[in-house]
N, C-alpha and C positions, 0 to 999 in steps of 0.2 A: 616613390621610391620609397625602400626600406632602408632603416636604421644602419643595418651592414656597406650597405651601397656607398652611403658617404663616409662613412667607416673608412673604406675602402679609397674612395677619394682623397680623403686626408692625407691615407698612409703611402698613395703613391707620388702625391704631391712632396710626402716629407723626402722619400727617397729622390726624387730630381734636385730638390732645395741642396739636400747632401752633397748631390754631385758637382752643383754647381758653386758653393761653398770652399767645395776641396779646390774647384779652376781658379778660385777670387784670392784663396790664400794660400799660396804654394809656403814651400818647407824656404826656399830663399827667394828673397826679392828680385822682381824681374828686373832686366836691365833696359834702359829708355829704349823706346823704338822711336826710329826717326820716318819710319815710310807710314806715311799719313792715310794712305788708304787700307794697309792690313790692319790700324789700330781702330778704326771706322768701322771695317766689315768684325772684328772681336768684339767691341761695343754695342753695334748691331746683334750681333748672335746672344752677347748675354740680355741684352735688351728683350728680345723676344722671346726666348727661353724664362725672364722672369715674370712677364706677362700672362705666359699659358700658365705657370705656377701662382698665380693671382688670380687668373680664372679659376681655377681648380678649389684654391684656398675661398675666395670670397662664395662658391656655389657652396659649400663644405658647411662655412661658419652660418650663411642664412637657415641652415636645415637642419643641421646637427640638434639634438634638444637635448643632450648633457650638459648640465651648468659650468660642472671642473671645466671639461674639454674647450669648450666654447671661450675658456678664460686664457687658456695657451694657445688655443688655436688664434684669437683675435690678437694677441701678440706677436705672432709670428705676420700675420697678415698686413698688421700697421708694416711691418717692417722690411717685407716683400713690397709694400705700396711703396714706400719712402725709399726703397734703394729702387724702384723704375724710375723716379723723380731723380734720383741720382746721374743715373745713366743717363737720364733727358738730357740734364743740364751739360753733363762730360760731352756729349753729340755737340750741344749747341756750340758749347765751347770751343771744339774742334773743326766745325764746319762751317762756323759764321753763319749760320740757320737757325731758324726756328720747327724749319719743316725736313724729314728726312724722310727719304724711302726705303725699302725693303725687300722689293722685288727679287732679287737674287737671293736673298739668305732666305725668303719663304720659298724660294724654289729648292733652294739645297737639303731643309727643313721640310718640304711636301706636305704646306700649310698652305690654307687660303686665308683671304682677306678677314676673315670673318674669325678663323681662330686668334689673330692676336687682333681683333679688337677690344679696347682698353673698357670694364665694366664699371658703371657706378656701384659702389658696395651700400646694398641695402640697407645695413644697419645703422648709417648717414642718418635719415629719417625715422625707423622702425624701431631705435631706442631711445627717441626721443619725441615718440608721438604724444604722451600725455602734456608735455607742456608747451610744444607748440600748436595743438586742439586752443589748450587757455590761452594762449596769446593768441591767437584767428578770434577767437571769442571775443575776448579783449578789444580787438580791433574793430568787430564787427559792432560792436557798443558804442564805439566812440564814432564812428559812422554813420550809424544810426540817430547819436544826439545832434550830430551835425544838422542834418535834413537834407532831403533831395537835391537843395539848390547847389549846395557847396559839391555837392557829389558829384553836380553836373558840371560845376568849375573843376574837379581835378579831373574827369576825362578829358577834355577841353576839345572834344570833338567837333569839329568844322559844321556848319549850316549848310541845309539843302541848296544847292545852286538853283537858278531860275531855269536852267535847262534839263535838270532833275526833276525839277517839278514837273515842267510842263510833260514831261515823256513818261510819269505817273499819271498823270490825267488822262494822256491820250490812252494809256494803256486798260485803263479801267471803261474809260470810254468806248473804246473797240470790244471790251468782253462784255459789255451789257448790250450792243448792237448783235452780238455773237449770240448772246442768250437769245433777245427776241426773234432773228433769223430761225434757230433752231425750233425755239415751237413752232412756228408757220411751218416749217418744214412738218414738222410732226405732224402738224393737222393737216397737213396733204396727203401724207402718205397714207394716215390712216381710212381717209376720204376714198382714197385707190382703192387699198385694200377692200372695203366692203363694198366697194362697183364692183370688184372682180368678182367671176365665177369659181366657187368649190369644184376643184380638181377633181377628177374619178378617185375613190377609194381603193387602193390595193388588194391584193390577199393577205389573211393576216401571215400565211404562212411565208411570203414572196417580201412583205414587210418587217419580218422578223430577219428571216436571212440577210436585206438590205444593211438593216439596224448593228447584226452580228458585224460583216464584214466591214462598214466603216469604222466598229469601236475597237476591233482586235489591228486594223492598219496602226489607227490613230495611237493605241496604248501602245503597239511595239513601236511605234516614232518614238513615242515619248521613254519607253523604257532605252532603248538605242543612245540615244540623246543625253538620258542620264549617265550611262555607263561610259560615254564617251566625256563627257565631261568631267569624273572622277579621274578618267586613267589621265588624263591632261592635266587637272589640277595632282594628283599623285607625282606625277615626272617631272613637276615644278613648271611647264608650258602654259599654264592658264593660273589666275588668281583665286582662291578660292573665294565663293559667293557667300551673300551674306546670312541666307538659311544653313549654312554647312558650319557654318561657325559657330551658330545658336545652340547646333544638337550635342548632343554628349562625345563628342569626337574624344579623342585620347589626349589632345593638347588639353582641353578645358576640365578634364578629369584629372590631369596632373599639377594644373592650377589651383583646382580645389586642394587638390591633397599638398601642395605646398602651404597654402592657407593655414589649414587644420595643422599644421606641423606649427607653424608660427605661433598658433595659440598653445599647444604641447610647450614651446620653450618658454610664453609667459608664464604659465602654472608651473612648472619645473622651477624658474628661476625663484618664484614666490616661496615656496615651497624650500628651497635651499635658503633663503635668507632668514627664513626662519630656525630651520634647524641650526644655522649658526650660532643666533643668538641663545638657543636653548643649550645646545654644547657648550658653549664656553662659558654658560651659568653654570654647567652641572660639575664641570671640570673644575670650576672654580672654587666650588664648595667641597666636592669629595678630595681634589689633590692638591687644590692652592696651601693648606695648613701643613702638607706634606713635605711640597717641593721649600716651601720659607723656612723651615726647619733645617732641611739638607743644606740649604744653601748658606744658611749661618754656619752650620757647623765645620764644612767646608773651608769658610774664609778663617775661621778660628782656626782653624788646622793648620791655613795658608801662615798667620801671625806668627803661631809657635814656630815652625820651618823656619821661618823666614828670620825670627830672632836667634835660635839654636845657630843659624851656619852662619850669620851677617854680624850678630850680637848686638843688634835695635829692630824695632818694629819698622816694618816697612812704609811707604807711602802708597797711600789708598789711590788706584787709578779714578782720574777725572771720568764726568759724564759723556766727554767729547773724545776721552781715546776707549769708549766702552766700558767704564766703570769695573764691576766686577764681572764681566762679562771676559776680560783681558786676562784675567787670571787662571781662567780654563780652558785655554786655549792650548794646554798640555806643555808648559812649560814648568822649571823649576824655581826654585826663589833664586838661584843663582842666574839665572837668566834675565827674569824680570828686574833683578838689582843691576844689572849691566844695563836694561833698556832704561832704567832710570837714570843712570851717568851718563851714557849717551845724549841724551836730553840735554842735559843739566852740560856738558860739552860744547855741546852745537850752540845754545846758546852763548856762550863763551868766545867759540871760535868765529863767530860772524865779526867781532871787533877787530882779530887778525887777519881776517879777511884783505879788510881795506890797504894794509900795510905789504899786501903780495899782490894785487893790484898793480902798485906803482912800478915794481921790478919787473910784472910780467910787460906793460907799457915800453919799458926801455928796450926788452930784449925780442917785440916786437918789430921793432925798428929795424934791428942788422937781421930780419927774417924776411925782408920785402921783397930782394930777391932772387931768393926760392920759391916765394907763393908765388910769383912772377909764372913760371914755368909752369906748377900746379895750375895753374888757372887757365893754361892754355890747353893741358889735358883734361880738365875739368870742360871746356868749352867742345872738344872734339866729341864728349859721350852725351853730351846736348840733348834729348828728344822729351818726347812724351812718356809719361808718367799716371798714373792712376792716382788721385787724389783718394785719401785715408777715407773711409765711408765710417756713417755714423751709424749705420744704420744691420750691417753684417754683423756686430756683438750680440745685438739684439736678436736678429734669426737664429745665430747660432744658440742663446739662450732658451729662446722656445722651442728650436729642436734637441736640445738637450732635455727640455724638459719631456717631452713627447716618448723619447728613446727610453727614459729613466723610470717614466711612470705608466704610460699608455701604448707602445707599442707590445706589449706581448702580457700586457694584462689581461687576467680572465675576466669577463664579464657575462658569463653563460649564464647567471641568477639573475643578471639585470635586465632583463629583455624592452621595457619600459624606460630606459634609458634614465634613472632618477640619479639624485646626487651620491656620491660613495661616502659613508658614514664613516669607514678609515681615514680617509685622508683630511676628514673633516676635523677629527679629536688631533691628527699631526698636527695641521695648522694651528689649530687655535689652545694647545699645549704649548707651543712655542711662545703665541700670543700672552698666555696667563704667564708663565714664566718668565716673559719682558718684563710684565707689569710688577709680579712679585720680585723679581729682581731691583728694581730702583727702588720697591720700599726698603728691600733688605739693604742694600747700599745706604741709602740714608740712614738707617739703626747702626750698621757698621762702620759708620765711617765718624758715628756720636761715640760708639764703643771703641773705636781706634784713640781718635782724640783723646779718650779719661784715660785709655793705659797710659799714654804716651806723658801726659801731665803727671800721672801716678808716679811715672819712672823718672819725671825731670824734677818733682819734689822730694825726692830722695837724695839724686845728685846735685840738686840746689840751683837748677837752670831753667830760663824762663825765656822763652823763644816765640811768644803768642804775638808780639806789635809788629815782630816788623814782615811777616808772612802778610797781616791784613793791610797794613800801607801798599804795599806792592798792587794787591789785588781791587784795591780802590783804583790806582791809578791805570790800570788795565781796562775798568769798568768807564772810567772819564774818556779814554781814548776810543772805545766803540760809539761813545755819543755822536761822535763827530761822522757828519755823511752829507750825500751830495743834495745839493736844494732840491724839493718838491716843487712841481708847477702848483700853481695857486686853481684852488679847487672856486670857481667862481658860484656854485649853488652846493653851499655843504649843506643847506638845511633841509635839501628838498630831497625827495626818497626817486630811486628810476622808474615807477610809476608813473609818478606825477612830470616828469619829465618824457616819460613815452608818450602820455597822453598830450602833451604842450605840442610834441613834431609831429602826431598825427593830426590833431586841429589845422596846423599851421599849412598840412599839407606834406612835410616834409620824409614823413614814413609811409609810404603807398603800399597797397597791397597786390600782389604781386598772382598773374593769372597761374592756372593748373598747365604748368607747359614743362612738357620733360625733355632731356636732350636726345631720347629717340626720337622726338617729334624734327628735329633739325638733321632731315635726311638728304643722304646724298653718299656715290658711290667711290671706290677706292681708285686712286690715281697708277693705273696700270704699266704708264710709260716714264716712270720719274727718272728711276734708275737709270732707266736709257738714254734721257736726254741729256741728263745731266753728267752722263758721261760723255757724249758727244761735245758739252760745252756749250749747251743750251740750259737755261735756268727756266724750268715750268712753273709754271703757273701751279697753287697748290689746289688741290680739291675739295669740294663739301668735308668728304670722310678727314680729309686732314684735319682741315678747322675745327670739325666735333673732335680728335682726338687731343690736339693740343688746348681745344678750352678744359677738356678734362683733367688734364696734366697740370699746365700752369693755373686752373681756377679750380676744380671741384674737389679736388683729391688732396690738396694741402687745406681746404677752407672745413672740408667734412671731419678730419683727424685730429683733434689737437698734440696728439704722441706725434704724429708726421709732422706737422707746420713749427712744432721747435725745434726739429732738428732738419726738414730738410732745407734745402737753397732757398731763401725768403726770396718770394713774389711779391711786392706791395701794390704794383699797380699793371691793368691791362690796356690798353688802345685797342678796339675793334675799329677796322676801318675797311670799309669796301662803297662800290656803288648803292644806290636805293632800293631796298625789295632784297636784299643778301641777306636778311634775316639777325641784326647785330643788337634790335633790344629782343629779338626771341632767346637768344643766347645768355642774355644779362637775365632774365624772368627765368632762363633752365637754372642758371645756377645756383639762385637763389632756391628755386624749387628741389634741387637735389639736393642741397645742404642744408635746409631749414634756416636761412637767411634773413637778415631784416632789409629789407631794400630803402635806404636813403636818398631823396631826388635832390641832387644837387646842382641841377638843370638852370641856367640864367632865366629861361621863361618861368621856371617853377618860384624861383626865389625873387622873380621882381614885386617890389612892395613890401618885403618881409627881413625884417631884420637891419633897418638903416642905420647908417653910419658905419664908423669906426667898430665901436663899444658895442653893437648889436652885431656884426660879422664876428668880432672875436666870441660874444655868445651864442652864436650861430655852430660856429666849430667846435667850440668847447660843449655842447647840448650831444652832437652827432659825435664825436668821438667820446663822450663820456658814456654815452648808451649802449654805443655800439660794443664798447667792449666789455659793460655788463650783461650786454642779450650777446654777445657772439655765438657764431659769425654773421659776420654784417657784410653785406656791399652797399660800396658808396657810386651812386651813378651819375654820371654827366653825358648829356645829350648835348650832341655839335659842340664838341670840345674845343675844336679848330677857331672857335668864336674869340675865348679867353686868350688865345695867342698871337691873333692881328695883330697889327702893325697900326692900323686906324680902322676906330671901328664909328659907324652912320650917325650922326646926332640925333638922329629921328629914331633910333635904337631906345626902348624905355628899360631894355632888358636889363642893362650894365654887365655884359657879359664878362669883362676885366676886372670882376670884381673879386673873384678866389684867386687872380694870377698871385697874390704874394703870398698868401697866407695858407693855401691847399699845399706847397713845396715845404712848408714850414713843420704843417699838421703831418706831414708824408714822415717824416726823419723823425716822429715819435712814436711809431711803428716799429715794435720789435716781435723776434719770433713768439713769443707767447699771444699776441696780439693776433686774433685769429679776424683781420680785419682786410678787403681789399675796394682797390678804389677802379673800377669800368668806367671808362670814357668810349663812348662813339661818336662815327666823324663823316662825314658823306663825302667832303672835300677837305682832307688835312693838309694837302699841300696850298691852301690858302694861310694858313697858320707860321711863325716862325720857330726855325727845326730846334733852337735850343732852349728856349721856356716850354714848347710840348714834349719834349723828352726829358725835360726836368723833372715831369708829373709823372710821366709812362715809362716804364723800365723795360716792358715786353708789347710787341705789336704783335698782332694776330690781324692779317691780310686776309681780308676773306673777298673772293672770285667769285664773276657769274659763273654757274655752273656749265660742265662740259655734258658733251654729248649722254652718258652713260650717268650722271644726275638729271640729265633731264627727263631721261625714260625711264629711271627709276621715280621721279618723281611726280610725273602725269599718271601715272598705274596707282600711285598710292592717294594724289589728289582726289583722283577719278570716282575710286573706290571708298575714301573717306567721307566723300561728299553724297553716300547715295545712288552712285552711279553702277554701270554694268559695261564690262571689260567681253565685248564678243569679236569675233572677226570682223567683222564691217567697223571695227575702230582700230584703224593701224596708228600705234604708239609712236611706230619707228617714224615714220614718215613727218609727224606731228612734232617729235625732237628733233628731227632734223631742219624743221622750219622754225623751230624757234628758238635760235641759235639766239644768244645774246639779248634773253628775257630771264630777265632773275625769278628765285620760288615767289615772292611777293608777288610779281605778274602773274605767273601763271595760277595761284592763290584767286586773285578777284577773276580775272577769264574765266574759272570752273566755276564760281559761285554764281556769277551772269549767267553759266549756259545751263547750268542742272536746277533751276526753279523748281517747286513742290509741280506744277502742271508739267512740267519737262522731262520728270521721275513717274508721273504716274502713267506718261505715252511709252515709257519705256519697251513697255510688253510688246507693244505694236511700229512702233518707228523707232526701230535702233542708233545708239548715238555714234555720230560720224567726226573724224579728225576734223570737217570743214566749220563745224561749228564755232568751235572756241578760235579760229581764226578772226573772225570780224570782231569779238571783243580785245584781243591783241592789238590789232592795226589803231585800235585809239591810243595805245601806251608806246612811249618812245621807248625802246630796247636800250641798252647799256653798248654805244658804239665802241669799235677797238681803238680807236683815238681816247677815249675814259680811260681804257685799260692801261695805254700805254702810260698816260701820265701817271697812275697810282704808281706803276712799276721804278718810272722814273721818280716820282718822288721817295716811294720805300728804298730806290739807290743812296739816298742822301743820308737816308738814317744811319745813326751809330754801327748796326748790324749791317746793313747794307754796304760800308763804306769797308766795315772789315773783309764782307765775302769780293770786294769787289779786290781790296790788295792780296785776297789766299790768291785769284784767279792771275794777277798777276805775277808772281811768285813762283806759279807754276808756270806760265809759261819763259820766266826768267831762268828757271831751272834748265828748261829743256835747250833755252842756249845757249846757255852757260856750259853744257855740256857737250856741245858743238865744238866753242872756244877751246875746250881742255882738250881735244881730239887735233883741232889746229895746232897745238902750240907745240904738242909733240912731234909734228911731223917737221917743223922748224920752221914755221910763219913768223914773223915780225907782229909785236902788237904794239901797244903804246906804250907800256910800262916794259913790259920784258920782251924778251926774246925765247924763242925753243920751248926748251921742257919747263923752264921759268913759268911760261904764262899758262901752262896746263896746270902748275899744280896751284898758281894764284887762282885759276877757275876751280879748283876741287876745294879750297879753302873758302871761298864766297858760299858755294853750293854746300857745305857742311853748316857755317854760320845761320844761314837762310832756313834751312831745315830747325 
C-alpha cells in the first residue's frame, strides 16, 4: 500500500470520529432514560462504531511513516482505545455481565463478526523492541549461569510413566523387526525378477506412442487437480496448502511491504529527533537574544503603564500563574490590577464564609418540607445517564489538531513523507521563548524589586520583612505530607533485585504465544438465547475479546491505563485444557510484560517466615513497578482460599491470603500491574476471600461446534497435516463434543508423527485416526459445566444478574396488577384506582 492509501484511511476514520463525537456531545444534556433495552442498543452501537474506527486508526498508525503525523495519530488512537474500554464497562454495569452479544447490531450495520474483532495494537511491542531485547538477553544470561539442573527444576515436567516407557520400547522393537522383514522381502523380489524371462521388445513407434499417451493423461489430470484446488482455495472452501503459502503470493508480498515501511518509520524517526536538536540550537543562537530583548522591553513598558495608571508599580506574576506569560494575554494594566485585587479579596473572603454557613444551616431546617416534594419529583425522573468520559476530550483535541494542521496541508513535494521543517521551527520557537521567558522573569523580578526599593527610600517606607515571613510559613506547610511505605531494599539496584527474582524462579520466561493462537469462533445465537431468557455460555471468541479489553489494552498503553476504569486483577476459570495458562502467556507477549509466578508450588521453600514473605511482596511490587508492565500469576488460586488444607501439603497455599489483598490496595492508576489467577475448580474455595483478590472473572467454557470445527482445521494444518476430502472435519467436530482445545492438541500430536506425515501422499488422513487418542481422555461432562454455572451465579456479578432478571419479571407482573386495579378489584392495601397507581409508582422506582 502507498502513503496516500493510509492517509485516506486516516481521513475516513477522522470523518467517522467527528460524526460519533457530535452524537456523544449534544448541545443540550440528554434526559435520563428508563428503557434498559434502548440504552443497551445505543451503547452497543457506539461500541461497534468505535471498534471500527479503532481498527482503521491502528492500521494507519502502524504503517504511516511521517513522524509528526504519527504523534497526532497516536493521541487519537489512545483516546479511542480508552473510549472503547469505557463503553465496555458501561455495558457491564448496565447488564451485570462480562459478556455481551451484538448479533442484531451487526445485522443492522451490515457487518460480520470479523469486522468488530478488537486488534492488539502492534506499537505495544514494536516501540519497545530494544529494551525488550536487552531484557531478554539479561534473562538468558542469568538462566545460563544457573545451569541446566535449575532450568529443569523450573520446568517441573513429570517423568515418563512405566506404560509410556514400555510402549516406546515396543515401538522401536517393532520398527527393527519391520526393517529386517523388508530386507528379506527385497531379496526375494530381486531373485524373482532375475528368474523371470525378459518380455519381448516393442516397436519404437509403438513404445513412443504409449509413453506419450500415459504422460499426457497424467499431466492433464495433475493440471486439472491443481486448478480445482486453486479455485476451492479462492472460494474459501478449502484451506491453502503449505506450498502455496511459501510462494510469492499477494499476501506474502503485502507482509514484506509492511516490514519495509516499519524500517522506514525508524529511519524517519531518527532523522526527526536529530532535526529537533539541530533546529532548536539554531533558533536559540540566532533568535534567542532578540527574543530576550523584546520581552524585557515589553515588560518595562508594562511597568511604566501600570505606574502611570495606578500610581504604583504592579506585583509581578508568580511562576505558578505563568510569570510574564500572564502579562501578554491581551490585558490592560487596569485588568491585571483588578485580578490581583480579586486574589487578595478571595483570601479575606474565606473567613467571612464561615459565618454565613451557620445562617444557611438555620435556613435549611425551614425548607425541609419543600425539599421533600422536590425529591419526589427527582425520583420520578430517575434513570440511566452516561457517565462523563475521560477520553472524549483527548479525542476532540486530536481531531482538532488533524483538522487544523493536516487535513488541507499541501504535501505534494514531500513524497517520501519525511518531517515538516516549518512545523518543527514553530514548535521549537515556542520552547525557546518559554526558556528565555523564565530567564527574563528572574531578571525583571530583581529589577522591579530595585525599582520599588528606590521608590520606598524616597517615601521612607520599608515593607520587605513581613512578606519574607509569610513565604517562610507557606514553605513549612508544604513539608507536611503523607507517610510513605518503608523501602526494605534502599541500597540495591533494580538490576540486582531482578537477578535475585530470576534465580529464585519468581520471574520466569514466557513462551512465544500470541492472542491470535487462542482460536475460537463467534457466538451467533447469543442475543437470541438471552432474549428468550436463557443465559448462554460464552464462546472462545468472547473470551479472547474480554481478555483483550480487561488485560491487554490497559497494560499496553500508559495513557489508557491512567484514565480508564481500573482493573487490578482477573480470575481465569474453566475446565482442564481450556487455555488458561496460554492466555496468561499471551497477555505477557502482546504487552511485553514481565511474568512473576507466585503460585504455591513455585514458592515452596522460598522466602520462609513472615519477614521473608514481606520481602517477597516488596521485591515483586518494586521490580514490577520499575519494569512495568508486569503480570503477577497465581495458578490453582482456589487453594489459597480453601477452608481446610491437607496437612501433607508442603506448599502452604494459604501463605499469601492476607498479604496479597493488602498489596493490591496499593496499586494505583499509574501502576501497570495486573494480578491474574487461574483455577480449575473455583467452587472449592470460599467466595468472600476469593472475590476480595479478584474483581473480574472470565469463565472459559468448553468449545462449541463452530469453535471445534475451526480448531480441528487449524491444528491439523499447524502440525503439517493435509486437509482433503477424505477427512470429514464436520463429523469429527460433532463427535468430539465435550473435549477441550488441550485434548485436541494432544490427539493431533499423537496422530501426526513424522512417519505418518511422510505417508500422507499415499495414505490420506481420516477422522477415525483421532478417535483412539481421544478415547483415552475423559471429556468435560455436562455436570462439570453445570457446577461452573452454579458457582458463577454465586459471585457478586452473578447475583446482580439474577436480581436484574427478577426485577424484569416483577415489572411484568406489576403491569398486570395495575390493570386489575383499574377495573376495581380489591387489593391488600388499596382498592380500585389506588391499587393501579401504587403499582405504577413501584415500577418507576425499580427502573
